[in-house]
Backbone as CSV, one residue per row, in Angstrom:
resi,resn,N_x,N_y,N_z,CA_x,CA_y,CA_z,C_x,C_y,C_z
1,SER,115.698,-40.353,-63.556,115.810,-39.584,-64.822,114.684,-40.045,-65.762
2,PRO,114.349,-39.222,-66.756,113.153,-39.448,-67.551,113.198,-40.703,-68.421
3,SER,114.408,-41.104,-68.891,114.683,-42.279,-69.763,114.672,-43.504,-68.985
4,GLY,114.649,-43.470,-67.699,114.731,-44.711,-66.711,116.206,-45.256,-66.687
5,VAL,117.050,-44.555,-67.220,118.512,-45.003,-67.130,119.202,-44.166,-66.079
6,GLU,119.768,-44.831,-65.074,120.432,-44.082,-64.013,121.684,-43.395,-64.470
7,GLY,121.968,-42.363,-63.902,123.284,-41.631,-64.125,124.385,-42.153,-63.408
8,PRO,125.334,-41.410,-63.094,126.526,-41.895,-62.428,126.469,-42.382,-60.970
9,THR,125.180,-42.322,-60.452,125.001,-42.714,-59.040,125.144,-44.283,-58.990
10,SER,125.928,-44.696,-57.919,126.176,-46.217,-57.832,125.023,-46.679,-56.920
11,VAL,124.753,-48.099,-56.973,123.704,-48.681,-56.177,124.289,-48.522,-54.657
12,ALA,125.462,-48.502,-54.304,125.854,-48.380,-52.930,125.553,-46.975,-52.307
13,THR,125.720,-46.022,-53.157,125.383,-44.642,-52.698,123.824,-44.406,-52.579
14,THR,123.098,-45.141,-53.424,121.585,-45.040,-53.414,121.093,-45.708,-52.227
15,ALA,121.554,-46.877,-51.908,121.156,-47.685,-50.719,121.421,-47.129,-49.494
16,ASN,122.637,-46.411,-49.337,123.099,-45.842,-48.123,123.331,-44.336,-48.434
17,PRO,122.374,-43.427,-48.318,122.494,-41.992,-48.601,123.572,-41.344,-47.712
18,MET,123.841,-41.835,-46.479,124.794,-41.235,-45.692,125.964,-42.210,-45.342
19,PRO,126.764,-42.420,-46.255,127.839,-43.506,-46.117,128.645,-43.132,-44.861
20,PHE,129.300,-44.149,-44.225,130.116,-44.027,-43.072,131.534,-43.349,-43.522
21,THR,131.800,-42.370,-42.736,133.098,-41.709,-42.952,133.884,-41.651,-41.729
22,ALA,135.129,-41.669,-41.821,135.935,-41.850,-40.577,136.468,-40.433,-40.290
23,SER,135.993,-39.428,-40.963,136.497,-38.043,-40.798,136.043,-37.451,-39.567
24,PRO,136.811,-36.551,-38.911,136.353,-35.918,-37.666,135.103,-35.202,-37.684
25,SER,134.741,-34.676,-38.821,133.496,-33.992,-38.907,132.333,-35.019,-38.832
26,GLY,132.617,-36.098,-39.313,131.458,-37.173,-39.176,131.347,-37.651,-37.876
27,ASN,132.467,-37.757,-37.095,132.404,-38.070,-35.690,131.601,-37.121,-34.813
28,ARG,131.987,-35.861,-35.196,131.340,-34.763,-34.400,129.796,-34.777,-34.619
29,LYS,129.408,-35.000,-35.931,128.023,-35.042,-36.192,127.300,-36.189,-35.468
30,GLY,128.014,-37.219,-35.397,127.488,-38.459,-34.665,127.302,-38.084,-33.128
31,ARG,128.289,-37.445,-32.597,128.157,-37.026,-31.150,127.018,-35.958,-31.077
32,GLU,126.935,-35.092,-31.941,125.916,-34.115,-31.953,124.487,-34.751,-31.932
33,LEU,124.357,-35.706,-32.875,123.043,-36.451,-33.042,122.775,-37.199,-31.638
34,GLU,123.754,-37.836,-31.112,123.548,-38.607,-29.859,123.164,-37.672,-28.807
35,ALA,123.677,-36.493,-28.740,123.306,-35.502,-27.779,121.898,-35.068,-27.901
36,VAL,121.473,-34.894,-29.208,120.130,-34.455,-29.474,119.120,-35.648,-29.039
37,ILE,119.475,-36.783,-29.313,118.626,-37.866,-29.000,118.587,-38.054,-27.444
38,GLU,119.668,-37.969,-26.695,119.632,-37.919,-25.321,118.751,-36.792,-24.809
39,GLY,118.820,-35.604,-25.267,118.020,-34.514,-24.981,116.607,-34.799,-25.139
40,LEU,116.220,-35.396,-26.258,114.813,-35.709,-26.561,114.337,-36.794,-25.567
41,GLU,115.183,-37.788,-25.236,114.866,-38.901,-24.273,114.559,-38.194,-22.908
42,ARG,115.342,-37.136,-22.542,115.114,-36.501,-21.212,113.736,-35.743,-21.203
43,VAL,113.429,-35.146,-22.379,112.116,-34.379,-22.515,111.024,-35.321,-22.426
44,ILE,111.128,-36.456,-23.081,110.164,-37.529,-23.025,109.930,-37.961,-21.620
45,SER,110.910,-38.263,-20.973,110.830,-38.701,-19.579,110.204,-37.629,-18.695
46,GLN,110.599,-36.448,-18.842,110.020,-35.330,-18.101,108.451,-35.204,-18.392
47,GLN,108.112,-35.409,-19.613,106.677,-35.251,-20.087,105.883,-36.472,-19.379
48,ARG,106.499,-37.638,-19.458,105.816,-38.797,-18.740,105.526,-38.383,-17.299
49,VAL,106.530,-38.018,-16.638,106.444,-37.711,-15.202,105.335,-36.634,-15.007
50,GLU,105.347,-35.576,-15.791,104.409,-34.514,-15.713,102.900,-35.104,-16.028
51,ASN,102.872,-35.959,-17.004,101.521,-36.544,-17.337,100.997,-37.283,-16.119
52,GLN,101.889,-38.114,-15.529,101.426,-38.945,-14.385,100.966,-38.015,-13.250
53,ARG,101.717,-36.944,-12.947,101.411,-36.055,-11.973,99.965,-35.385,-12.265
54,LEU,99.929,-35.017,-13.504,98.504,-34.392,-13.873,97.372,-35.422,-13.742
55,ARG,97.734,-36.701,-14.118,96.656,-37.653,-13.969,96.235,-37.943,-12.499
56,SER,97.181,-37.966,-11.693,96.967,-38.127,-10.145,96.133,-36.920,-9.681
57,GLU,96.561,-35.671,-10.098,95.849,-34.553,-9.670,94.422,-34.567,-10.072
58,LEU,94.224,-34.931,-11.411,92.748,-34.947,-11.833,92.007,-36.034,-11.147
59,ASP,92.647,-37.272,-10.824,91.896,-38.231,-10.148,91.459,-37.671,-8.667
60,ALA,92.480,-37.008,-8.084,92.171,-36.452,-6.719,91.030,-35.442,-6.798
61,ARG,91.082,-34.560,-7.834,90.079,-33.505,-8.025,88.623,-34.220,-8.281
62,ARG,88.676,-35.232,-9.077,87.371,-36.022,-9.394,86.749,-36.534,-8.137
63,GLU,87.686,-37.090,-7.257,87.283,-37.767,-6.049,86.757,-36.692,-5.059
64,ARG,87.281,-35.550,-5.088,86.748,-34.442,-4.252,85.407,-33.965,-4.649
65,VAL,85.360,-33.859,-5.914,83.939,-33.395,-6.500,82.882,-34.460,-6.357
66,ASP,83.234,-35.772,-6.459,82.370,-36.767,-6.357,81.870,-36.830,-4.850
67,SER,82.800,-36.646,-3.996,82.512,-36.636,-2.488,81.552,-35.489,-2.317
68,ARG,81.761,-34.317,-2.805,80.910,-33.162,-2.547,79.369,-33.525,-3.081
69,HIS,79.487,-34.179,-4.282,78.136,-34.466,-4.920,77.410,-35.519,-4.054
70,ARG,78.193,-36.460,-3.527,77.503,-37.423,-2.590,76.904,-36.910,-1.389
71,VAL,77.694,-35.955,-0.835,77.242,-35.275,0.440,75.916,-34.390,0.127
72,GLU,76.006,-33.744,-1.091,74.806,-32.794,-1.491,73.661,-33.787,-1.776
73,LEU,73.920,-34.890,-2.510,72.744,-35.801,-2.827,72.162,-36.377,-1.604
74,GLU,72.959,-36.705,-0.652,72.457,-37.316,0.602,71.541,-36.157,1.375
75,ARG,72.068,-34.965,1.327,71.338,-33.825,1.979,69.925,-33.738,1.352
76,LEU,69.986,-33.663,-0.052,68.652,-33.469,-0.743,67.767,-34.719,-0.516
77,ARG,68.311,-35.946,-0.417,67.361,-37.025,-0.166,66.774,-36.857,1.164
78,ARG,67.531,-36.571,2.277,66.960,-36.288,3.540,65.875,-35.292,3.551
79,ARG,66.146,-34.143,2.745,65.133,-33.053,2.663,63.833,-33.551,1.980
80,VAL,64.021,-34.348,0.913,62.841,-34.803,0.257,62.079,-35.796,1.142
81,ALA,62.742,-36.667,2.054,62.092,-37.472,2.957,61.322,-36.698,3.926
82,GLU,61.945,-35.629,4.368,61.331,-34.732,5.393,59.973,-34.141,4.726
83,LEU,60.163,-33.628,3.529,58.993,-33.100,2.863,57.839,-34.111,2.686
84,GLU,58.310,-35.241,2.182,57.293,-36.324,1.963,56.471,-36.684,3.265
85,ALA,57.390,-36.724,4.267,56.779,-37.045,5.599,55.762,-35.959,6.154
86,GLY,56.243,-34.709,5.865,55.332,-33.667,6.201,54.053,-33.516,5.355
87,SER,54.282,-33.971,4.122,53.188,-34.007,3.227,52.114,-35.102,3.612
88,ASN,52.683,-36.246,4.052,51.830,-37.374,4.445,51.029,-37.013,5.714
89,SER,51.756,-36.341,6.624,51.101,-36.031,7.886,49.967,-34.941,7.575
90,GLU,50.155,-34.064,6.686,49.208,-33.034,6.335,47.970,-33.720,5.701
91,ASP,48.388,-34.743,4.834,47.271,-35.411,4.181,46.352,-36.146,5.209
92,ARG,47.057,-36.795,6.199,46.370,-37.480,7.233,45.431,-36.573,7.970
93,ARG,46.033,-35.384,8.346,45.232,-34.443,9.081,44.051,-33.873,8.332
94,ARG,44.127,-33.622,7.035,43.078,-33.170,6.093,42.007,-34.304,6.121
95,GLY,42.453,-35.531,6.041,41.545,-36.650,6.014,40.738,-36.749,7.317
96,GLN,41.349,-36.505,8.505,40.694,-36.505,9.719,39.629,-35.439,9.781
97,VAL,40.159,-34.174,9.291,39.272,-33.015,9.356,38.077,-33.231,8.516
98,SER,38.303,-33.757,7.264,37.047,-33.969,6.458,36.133,-34.947,7.033
99,ARG,36.633,-35.983,7.904,35.729,-36.983,8.547,35.027,-36.323,9.554
100,VAL,35.671,-35.333,10.326,34.953,-34.733,11.418,33.791,-33.848,10.908
101,ARG,34.021,-33.183,9.733,33.000,-32.285,9.158,31.736,-32.974,8.579
102,ARG,31.957,-34.305,8.279,30.883,-34.964,7.630,29.819,-35.275,8.691
């Protein structure tokens, strides 16, 4: 309130906005809330399982891609070595030809 003086609300009601009631409707609400909580716990559990499955799938996919990249990298290294070897032999041949022409 604007004057700073509290109205008819008691301290007990302010501290506990949902006081305990023994009425059947209160019991029903409690059961409904428990059911909601259990449902949310199931959803959380399912999401954790799904996340783990997706992580495993992603790891496996990364391994496959890494493997393909390793194979391709090795193929390219062999090709570079072949080209360098061919280039070196051509250079030697040119050197021999130039010596013969002199």
